[in-house]
Backbone as a printed PyTorch tensor [residue, N CA C, xyz], in Angstrom:
tensor([[[  -1.8720,    6.9390, -137.2530],
         [  -2.8130,    7.3360, -136.3340],
         [  -4.0810,    6.8500, -136.7640]],

        [[  -5.2790,    6.5600, -135.3880],
         [  -6.4220,    5.8250, -135.5970],
         [  -7.0540,    7.3060, -135.7470]],

        [[  -8.3290,    7.1580, -136.8580],
         [  -9.4260,    7.8180, -137.0280],
         [ -10.7340,    7.3450, -136.4200]],

        [[ -11.6460,    8.2440, -135.8620],
         [ -13.1220,    7.9900, -135.6520],
         [ -13.7150,    8.7180, -136.3030]],

        [[ -14.8940,    8.2270, -136.5080],
         [ -16.1900,    8.3760, -137.6270],
         [ -17.0480,    9.0570, -136.1510]],

        [[ -17.8120,   10.5450, -136.6920],
         [ -18.4920,   11.1260, -135.7360],
         [ -19.8540,   11.6140, -136.6030]],

        [[ -20.7800,   10.5110, -136.0340],
         [ -22.0710,   10.6680, -136.5500],
         [ -23.4110,   10.9260, -135.9330]],

        [[ -23.3450,   12.4640, -135.6220],
         [ -24.6740,   12.5530, -134.6140],
         [ -25.6700,   12.1130, -135.0710]],

        [[ -26.8360,   11.3250, -133.9090],
         [ -28.1400,   10.6170, -133.9750],
         [ -29.0720,   11.9850, -134.7430]],

        [[ -28.5230,   13.0640, -134.3340],
         [ -29.5880,   14.1090, -134.9400],
         [ -29.4970,   14.5540, -136.2150]],

        [[ -28.2580,   13.8460, -136.9410],
         [ -28.3220,   14.0980, -138.1500],
         [ -29.0180,   12.8720, -139.1180]],

        [[ -28.8380,   12.7550, -140.4470],
         [ -29.2270,   11.6560, -141.4340],
         [ -28.4650,   10.3250, -141.1260]],

        [[ -28.7730,    9.4730, -140.7130],
         [ -27.6150,    8.2150, -140.9730],
         [ -27.0750,    8.3330, -141.7770]],

        [[ -25.6650,    8.1570, -142.2010],
         [ -24.8970,    8.0670, -143.1110],
         [ -24.5350,    6.6160, -143.5720]],

        [[ -24.5080,    6.7600, -144.8550],
         [ -24.3070,    5.3820, -145.5640],
         [ -23.0140,    5.6490, -146.6320]],

        [[ -21.8010,    5.2690, -146.2160],
         [ -20.8580,    5.1450, -147.3720],
         [ -19.7760,    6.4410, -147.4340]],

        [[ -20.2620,    7.0000, -145.9630],
         [ -19.6780,    8.5260, -145.6080],
         [ -19.8170,    8.6540, -143.9080]],

        [[ -18.9840,    9.5270, -143.4450],
         [ -19.1800,   10.2500, -142.1050],
         [ -19.3330,   11.2300, -142.2950]],

        [[ -19.9020,   12.1320, -141.2430],
         [ -20.4060,   13.6900, -141.0860],
         [ -19.1470,   14.2080, -140.5990]],

        [[ -18.1500,   13.5320, -139.7800],
         [ -17.2490,   14.2410, -139.4450],
         [ -16.1460,   13.0510, -139.2310]],

        [[ -14.4770,   13.1970, -139.2640],
         [ -13.7940,   12.0270, -138.6080],
         [ -12.5730,   12.8150, -137.8650]],

        [[ -12.8270,   12.0480, -137.0730],
         [ -12.1150,   12.9000, -135.9990],
         [ -10.5130,   12.1130, -135.8660]],

        [[  -9.1760,   12.9290, -136.1770],
         [  -7.9170,   12.4850, -136.3940],
         [  -6.6640,   13.0240, -135.0700]],

        [[  -6.9910,   12.3420, -134.0110],
         [  -6.4590,   13.3810, -132.6350],
         [  -7.4770,   13.9940, -132.4280]],

        [[  -7.1280,   15.2850, -132.1780],
         [  -7.9410,   16.3010, -131.6910],
         [  -8.4890,   17.1780, -132.6770]],

        [[  -8.0510,   16.7730, -133.9770],
         [  -8.3700,   17.6040, -135.3960],
         [  -9.6310,   16.6580, -135.9600]],

        [[ -10.7730,   17.5940, -135.8690],
         [ -11.8470,   16.7270, -136.8450],
         [ -12.4700,   17.7050, -138.2340]],

        [[ -12.3420,   16.8630, -139.0970],
         [ -12.4430,   17.0130, -140.5760],
         [ -14.0620,   17.1350, -140.7230]],

        [[ -14.6530,   17.7240, -140.8370],
         [ -16.5190,   18.1680, -141.0870],
         [ -16.7310,   18.0170, -142.1910]],

        [[ -17.3790,   16.9130, -142.6390],
         [ -17.8710,   16.4400, -144.1150],
         [ -18.9960,   17.3410, -144.6510]],

        [[ -18.7240,   17.2950, -146.0290],
         [ -19.8130,   18.2720, -146.4760],
         [ -20.9550,   18.2480, -146.4140]],

        [[ -21.7860,   19.4370, -145.7800],
         [ -23.1190,   19.4560, -145.1980],
         [ -24.2860,   20.0010, -145.9150]],

        [[ -25.0040,   19.7720, -146.7550],
         [ -25.8790,   20.4590, -147.6380],
         [ -27.2500,   20.6470, -146.2430]],

        [[ -28.2950,   21.4100, -146.9210],
         [ -29.2870,   21.8140, -145.6820],
         [ -30.4880,   20.5930, -145.6560]],

        [[ -29.4710,   19.4500, -145.6630],
         [ -30.5320,   18.1210, -145.6510],
         [ -31.2510,   18.1960, -144.2130]],

        [[ -32.0890,   17.6860, -143.7320],
         [ -32.8440,   18.0860, -142.1020],
         [ -32.7790,   16.6010, -141.8590]],

        [[ -33.2410,   15.8950, -140.6510],
         [ -33.5400,   14.6170, -140.1310],
         [ -34.6350,   13.7710, -140.8890]],

        [[ -35.2060,   14.4840, -141.6920],
         [ -36.2960,   13.5050, -142.7850],
         [ -35.6980,   13.2470, -144.0510]],

        [[ -33.8110,   13.8440, -144.2650],
         [ -33.1650,   13.3710, -145.3960],
         [ -34.4830,   14.5630, -146.5560]],

        [[ -34.9580,   15.5870, -146.2240],
         [ -35.4150,   16.6190, -147.0990],
         [ -34.6560,   17.8720, -146.7510]],

        [[ -34.3580,   18.5540, -147.9740],
         [ -33.5390,   19.8280, -148.3130],
         [ -34.4900,   20.7450, -147.4700]],

        [[ -33.8720,   21.5570, -146.7140],
         [ -34.8700,   22.7050, -145.9840],
         [ -35.5530,   23.3940, -146.8420]],

        [[ -37.0730,   23.6580, -146.8450],
         [ -37.3320,   24.4490, -147.8230],
         [ -37.2260,   26.0790, -147.6610]],

        [[ -37.4390,   27.0490, -148.9210],
         [ -36.9540,   28.0770, -148.7070],
         [ -35.8430,   28.1840, -149.6730]],

        [[ -35.2070,   29.7120, -149.7930],
         [ -33.7940,   29.6540, -149.9130],
         [ -32.6260,   29.6750, -149.6290]],

        [[ -31.7440,   29.9970, -149.9230],
         [ -30.1270,   30.6430, -149.6020],
         [ -30.0020,   30.4480, -148.1720]],

        [[ -30.9680,   31.3750, -147.5320],
         [ -30.6240,   31.5510, -145.9510],
         [ -30.8550,   30.5080, -145.5600]],

        [[ -32.0690,   29.9480, -145.5600],
         [ -32.4600,   28.7150, -144.8250],
         [ -31.9430,   27.3910, -145.1170]],

        [[ -31.3520,   27.7240, -146.0710],
         [ -30.3540,   26.3290, -146.6650],
         [ -29.3010,   26.5200, -145.6760]],

        [[ -28.6500,   27.9520, -146.4800],
         [ -26.6930,   28.0320, -145.1400],
         [ -27.4030,   27.4580, -143.9410]],

        [[ -29.0030,   28.4380, -143.4080],
         [ -29.0740,   28.0130, -141.8440],
         [ -29.0270,   26.4720, -141.2360]],

        [[ -29.7370,   25.5730, -141.8580],
         [ -29.6730,   24.1600, -141.7960],
         [ -28.2380,   23.3870, -142.3560]],

        [[ -27.6280,   24.1080, -143.5340],
         [ -26.5920,   23.1960, -143.7760],
         [ -25.2540,   23.8480, -142.4370]],

        [[ -25.0210,   24.5740, -142.1900],
         [ -24.2070,   25.0260, -140.9900],
         [ -24.7090,   24.5900, -139.6420]],

        [[ -26.1270,   24.9130, -139.4220],
         [ -26.5510,   23.5820, -138.5220],
         [ -26.1890,   22.4870, -137.9790]],

        [[ -25.6490,   21.5160, -139.2970],
         [ -25.6210,   20.4120, -139.2460],
         [ -23.8690,   20.3360, -138.8730]],

        [[ -23.2710,   21.1870, -139.6810],
         [ -22.0110,   21.0280, -139.4470],
         [ -21.1780,   21.1950, -137.6290]],

        [[ -22.1790,   22.0720, -137.2510],
         [ -22.1610,   22.4770, -135.8470],
         [ -22.3850,   21.1010, -135.0100]],

        [[ -23.4770,   20.5370, -135.6790],
         [ -23.7570,   19.2480, -134.7320],
         [ -22.7940,   18.0350, -134.6860]],

        [[ -22.3200,   18.2990, -135.8520],
         [ -21.0680,   17.2300, -135.8240],
         [ -20.1550,   17.7840, -135.2180]],

        [[ -19.5470,   19.3040, -134.9400],
         [ -18.4340,   19.5040, -134.5360],
         [ -18.8460,   19.2490, -132.4420]],

        [[ -20.3790,   19.6970, -132.2240],
         [ -20.5850,   19.2880, -130.7870],
         [ -20.4670,   18.2220, -130.5360]],

        [[ -20.7810,   17.0150, -131.4830],
         [ -20.8350,   15.9030, -131.1080],
         [ -19.6450,   15.1770, -130.5980]],

        [[ -18.4040,   16.0160, -130.9110],
         [ -16.9300,   15.5410, -130.6380],
         [ -16.4340,   16.5540, -129.3760]],

        [[ -17.3510,   17.7290, -129.0900],
         [ -17.1160,   18.3970, -127.7510],
         [ -16.8410,   20.0400, -128.1600]],

        [[ -16.6450,   20.0020, -129.5150],
         [ -16.1320,   21.2810, -130.1210],
         [ -17.4700,   22.2850, -130.3170]],

        [[ -16.9000,   23.1790, -130.0940],
         [ -17.8530,   24.8560, -130.3030],
         [ -17.5160,   25.4820, -131.3970]],

        [[ -18.0430,   26.5890, -131.9370],
         [ -17.9400,   27.1910, -132.6760],
         [ -16.2230,   27.9820, -133.1370]],

        [[ -15.8540,   28.2540, -131.9850],
         [ -14.4780,   29.0260, -131.6610],
         [ -13.3650,   27.6780, -131.9990]],

        [[ -13.4000,   26.6890, -132.0780],
         [ -12.5710,   25.8200, -132.5980],
         [ -12.3660,   25.7220, -134.0920]],

        [[ -13.3430,   25.7670, -134.9370],
         [ -13.5700,   25.8520, -136.4290],
         [ -11.9370,   26.7650, -136.5270]],

        [[ -11.4300,   25.9560, -137.7410],
         [ -10.2080,   26.7820, -138.3490],
         [ -10.4530,   26.9890, -139.5930]],

        [[ -11.2980,   26.4290, -140.4710],
         [ -11.4620,   26.6030, -141.7510],
         [ -12.7380,   26.3120, -142.1670]],

        [[ -13.0760,   27.0430, -143.4340],
         [ -15.1330,   26.5610, -143.6640],
         [ -14.5850,   26.7120, -145.0590]],

        [[ -15.5440,   25.8320, -146.0470],
         [ -15.3160,   25.7260, -147.4140],
         [ -16.9340,   25.8880, -147.5810]],

        [[ -17.3800,   27.0150, -148.1360],
         [ -18.7900,   26.9350, -148.8650],
         [ -18.9970,   26.9040, -150.3770]],

        [[ -19.6650,   25.6300, -150.7140],
         [ -19.8990,   25.3650, -151.9000],
         [ -21.0060,   25.9360, -152.4460]],

        [[ -21.5460,   26.9640, -153.5200],
         [ -22.7450,   27.4820, -153.6580],
         [ -22.9460,   27.1100, -155.4050]],

        [[ -23.8230,   26.8280, -155.5340],
         [ -24.5860,   26.5260, -156.9360],
         [ -24.9700,   28.1150, -157.5240]],

        [[ -25.1910,   29.4420, -156.8420],
         [ -25.4270,   30.5520, -157.5120],
         [ -24.8420,   31.4180, -156.3760]],

        [[ -23.6490,   31.6620, -156.6090],
         [ -23.0030,   32.5330, -156.0970],
         [ -23.3800,   34.5160, -155.9910]],

        [[ -24.0400,   34.8250, -156.7460],
         [ -24.5320,   36.1400, -156.9100],
         [ -25.6950,   35.8450, -156.1050]],

        [[ -26.5710,   34.8330, -155.5730],
         [ -27.3190,   34.6740, -154.7450],
         [ -27.2160,   34.8340, -153.4440]],

        [[ -26.6300,   34.0500, -153.6210],
         [ -25.5920,   34.0600, -151.6980],
         [ -25.3090,   35.6990, -151.5080]],

        [[ -24.2160,   36.1060, -152.5970],
         [ -23.8170,   37.6350, -152.3350],
         [ -25.3380,   38.5760, -152.0300]],

        [[ -26.2010,   38.2990, -152.3950],
         [ -27.0150,   39.1470, -152.1640],
         [ -28.0640,   39.1530, -151.0150]],

        [[ -27.8510,   37.8620, -150.4540],
         [ -28.2350,   37.8090, -149.1930],
         [ -27.2270,   37.6370, -147.7890]],

        [[ -26.0500,   37.9080, -148.1800],
         [ -25.0200,   37.8610, -147.1440],
         [ -25.3460,   38.5420, -146.0090]],

        [[ -26.0780,   40.0630, -145.9560],
         [ -26.4020,   40.3560, -144.5270],
         [ -27.1460,   39.3190, -143.5860]],

        [[ -28.0020,   39.0350, -144.3080],
         [ -29.1140,   37.4580, -143.3190],
         [ -28.3550,   36.4180, -143.0290]],

        [[ -27.2570,   36.2190, -144.3510],
         [ -26.2090,   34.8680, -144.0850],
         [ -25.5620,   35.0530, -142.5990]],

        [[ -25.0930,   36.6780, -142.7580],
         [ -24.1380,   36.6780, -141.5980],
         [ -24.8730,   36.8660, -140.3440]],

        [[ -26.0440,   37.4390, -140.2990],
         [ -26.8370,   37.2850, -139.4650],
         [ -27.2640,   36.0600, -138.4690]],

        [[ -27.4360,   35.1410, -139.6260],
         [ -27.7170,   33.5460, -139.5400],
         [ -26.5900,   33.0520, -138.7320]],

        [[ -25.0430,   33.4650, -139.4490],
         [ -23.7570,   32.4240, -138.7260],
         [ -23.6280,   33.2170, -137.3980]],

        [[ -24.0190,   34.5010, -136.8590],
         [ -23.6150,   35.0770, -135.8870],
         [ -24.3910,   34.3990, -134.8180]],

        [[ -25.9930,   34.2290, -134.9900],
         [ -26.8290,   33.4740, -134.2030],
         [ -26.4630,   32.2900, -133.9420]],

        [[ -25.8940,   31.3220, -134.7620],
         [ -25.6340,   30.0690, -134.5480],
         [ -23.8640,   29.7510, -134.0650]],

        [[ -23.1850,   31.1580, -134.3030],
         [ -21.9310,   30.7040, -134.0530],
         [ -21.0970,   31.7400, -133.5390]],

        [[ -21.9060,   33.0540, -133.2580],
         [ -21.3990,   34.2580, -132.5720],
         [ -20.4840,   34.5650, -133.4790]],

        [[ -19.1450,   35.4290, -132.7280],
         [ -18.7200,   36.2690, -133.7760],
         [ -17.0880,   35.6590, -133.9630]],

        [[ -17.5370,   34.3740, -134.4940],
         [ -16.3460,   33.7000, -134.6760],
         [ -16.1690,   33.4860, -136.2910]],

        [[ -15.0590,   33.6960, -136.7860],
         [ -14.5230,   33.8200, -138.0520],
         [ -13.8140,   33.2170, -138.4220]],

        [[ -13.5500,   31.7510, -138.9530],
         [ -12.1030,   30.7210, -138.9930],
         [ -12.3030,   31.6140, -140.7500]],

        [[ -11.0640,   31.2840, -141.4600],
         [ -10.1910,   31.3350, -142.6170],
         [ -11.4950,   30.4760, -143.7320]],

        [[ -12.0510,   31.0820, -144.6880],
         [ -13.2430,   30.5790, -145.4160],
         [ -12.9550,   30.6690, -146.6980]],

        [[ -13.1310,   29.8750, -147.7170],
         [ -13.3920,   30.2490, -149.0620],
         [ -15.0760,   29.6510, -149.5530]],

        [[ -15.3070,   30.6850, -150.3640],
         [ -16.5170,   29.9120, -151.2030],
         [ -16.6990,   29.7830, -152.4970]],

        [[ -16.8160,   28.5310, -153.1480],
         [ -16.4950,   28.1810, -154.4320],
         [ -17.7710,   28.1370, -155.3600]],

        [[ -18.1690,   28.7340, -156.4590],
         [ -19.0530,   28.1420, -157.1920],
         [ -19.1000,   27.1250, -157.8420]],

        [[ -19.9890,   26.2400, -157.7610],
         [ -20.2080,   24.7960, -158.3620],
         [ -21.5480,   24.7190, -159.5340]],

        [[ -21.4270,   24.1180, -160.2810],
         [ -22.7360,   23.7390, -161.1110],
         [ -23.9070,   22.8330, -160.4780]],

        [[ -23.6660,   22.0080, -159.3250],
         [ -24.4790,   21.3740, -158.7030],
         [ -23.8790,   20.4280, -157.6490]],

        [[ -24.8680,   20.3730, -157.0250],
         [ -24.5420,   19.4610, -155.3940],
         [ -25.3000,   18.2380, -155.4180]],

        [[ -24.7090,   17.4440, -154.7690],
         [ -24.7900,   16.0790, -154.3640],
         [ -26.7880,   15.6060, -154.4620]],

        [[ -27.6120,   16.4660, -154.1490],
         [ -29.0560,   16.6870, -154.0210],
         [ -28.8620,   17.4640, -155.1420]],

        [[ -29.9820,   17.6730, -156.2360],
         [ -30.2210,   18.5260, -156.9770],
         [ -30.7580,   19.7170, -156.7000]],

        [[ -31.5830,   19.6880, -155.4890],
         [ -32.1830,   20.9120, -154.7690],
         [ -31.3890,   21.7350, -153.6550]],

        [[ -30.1760,   21.1700, -153.4390],
         [ -29.0360,   21.9080, -152.5130],
         [ -28.4410,   23.0750, -153.5300]],

        [[ -28.2240,   23.9860, -152.8360],
         [ -27.8500,   25.2540, -153.2350],
         [ -26.3210,   25.6310, -152.4780]],

        [[ -26.2230,   24.7850, -151.6250],
         [ -25.2640,   25.1620, -150.6450],
         [ -24.5400,   23.6180, -149.9510]],

        [[ -23.1690,   23.4880, -149.8180],
         [ -22.7470,   22.4940, -148.8450],
         [ -21.6120,   23.0930, -148.2360]],

        [[ -21.4790,   22.8940, -147.2350],
         [ -20.6950,   23.4570, -146.3950],
         [ -19.3100,   22.4740, -145.5390]],

        [[ -17.8920,   22.3040, -145.6680],
         [ -17.4960,   21.6800, -144.9750],
         [ -16.5920,   22.6070, -144.2790]],

        [[ -15.1800,   21.8470, -143.2560],
         [ -14.7300,   23.1120, -142.4190],
         [ -13.6960,   21.3980, -141.6040]],

        [[ -12.7210,   22.0850, -140.6060],
         [ -11.8350,   21.9150, -139.8570],
         [ -11.9730,   22.2500, -138.4210]],

        [[ -11.9080,   21.4790, -137.7630],
         [ -11.7810,   22.2750, -136.1620],
         [ -10.8220,   21.4270, -135.0850]],

        [[  -9.8690,   22.4140, -134.7810],
         [  -9.3650,   21.7350, -133.9000],
         [  -9.9140,   21.9080, -132.0650]],

        [[  -9.9810,   20.8530, -131.4160],
         [ -10.8410,   20.4530, -130.3440],
         [  -9.7980,   20.7680, -129.0280]],

        [[  -9.9650,   21.4450, -128.2330],
         [  -8.9260,   21.0980, -127.3640],
         [  -9.1650,   20.0000, -126.5680]],

        [[  -7.9060,   19.3840, -125.6310],
         [  -8.2680,   18.1630, -125.2180],
         [  -9.0740,   18.0620, -124.0330]],

        [[  -9.2830,   19.1350, -123.5090],
         [ -10.1290,   19.1000, -122.3810],
         [ -11.0670,   19.0110, -122.3120]],

        [[ -12.0260,   19.4560, -123.7730],
         [ -13.2100,   18.9130, -124.2400],
         [ -13.3300,   18.0180, -125.0390]],

        [[ -12.4110,   17.6870, -125.6420],
         [ -12.7390,   16.3730, -126.8350],
         [ -12.9560,   15.1930, -126.1500]],

        [[ -14.3410,   15.1050, -127.1290],
         [ -15.2250,   13.8000, -126.6790],
         [ -14.9800,   12.7210, -127.9770]],

        [[ -14.4380,   11.5650, -127.5220],
         [ -14.1600,   10.8750, -128.8470],
         [ -15.2550,    9.4520, -128.7360]],

        [[ -16.2810,    9.7290, -129.8620],
         [ -17.0050,    8.8250, -130.2120],
         [ -16.8760,    7.4980, -130.0870]],

        [[ -17.9800,    6.4000, -129.6700],
         [ -17.3870,    5.3530, -129.6100],
         [ -18.0330,    4.6670, -131.2840]],

        [[ -16.7090,    4.0310, -132.0970],
         [ -17.3700,    3.8600, -133.1770],
         [ -17.7250,    2.3800, -133.3820]]])
């Protein structure tokens, strides 16, 4: 099976990785931190970082023709689980604003650090995009 990289122009230009990899109609969404287009972590706390990181995931999903309802799995890596839990209602509200009432299989995993030292969260996922909406980017 041939795979195709998915790299939205709205996200930082990747070097040594892809924001997503399309295999058939399954999109593997690479881990996204709260990096903005200027390669800076979104200012603020965990809610702002969640919003940016999940927005980055959705940008990659939409680049391939996907929508939030196509998400089948999300994994969230956190450097401070209690902080995430303390802001759960705000994060839930941000999720619903960005994706609506879609809740795929999820896991939250604590870790000691992420690639960017100031990153508090990294989100990756998998989506299955219906053939009629699938957009295969030119590699």
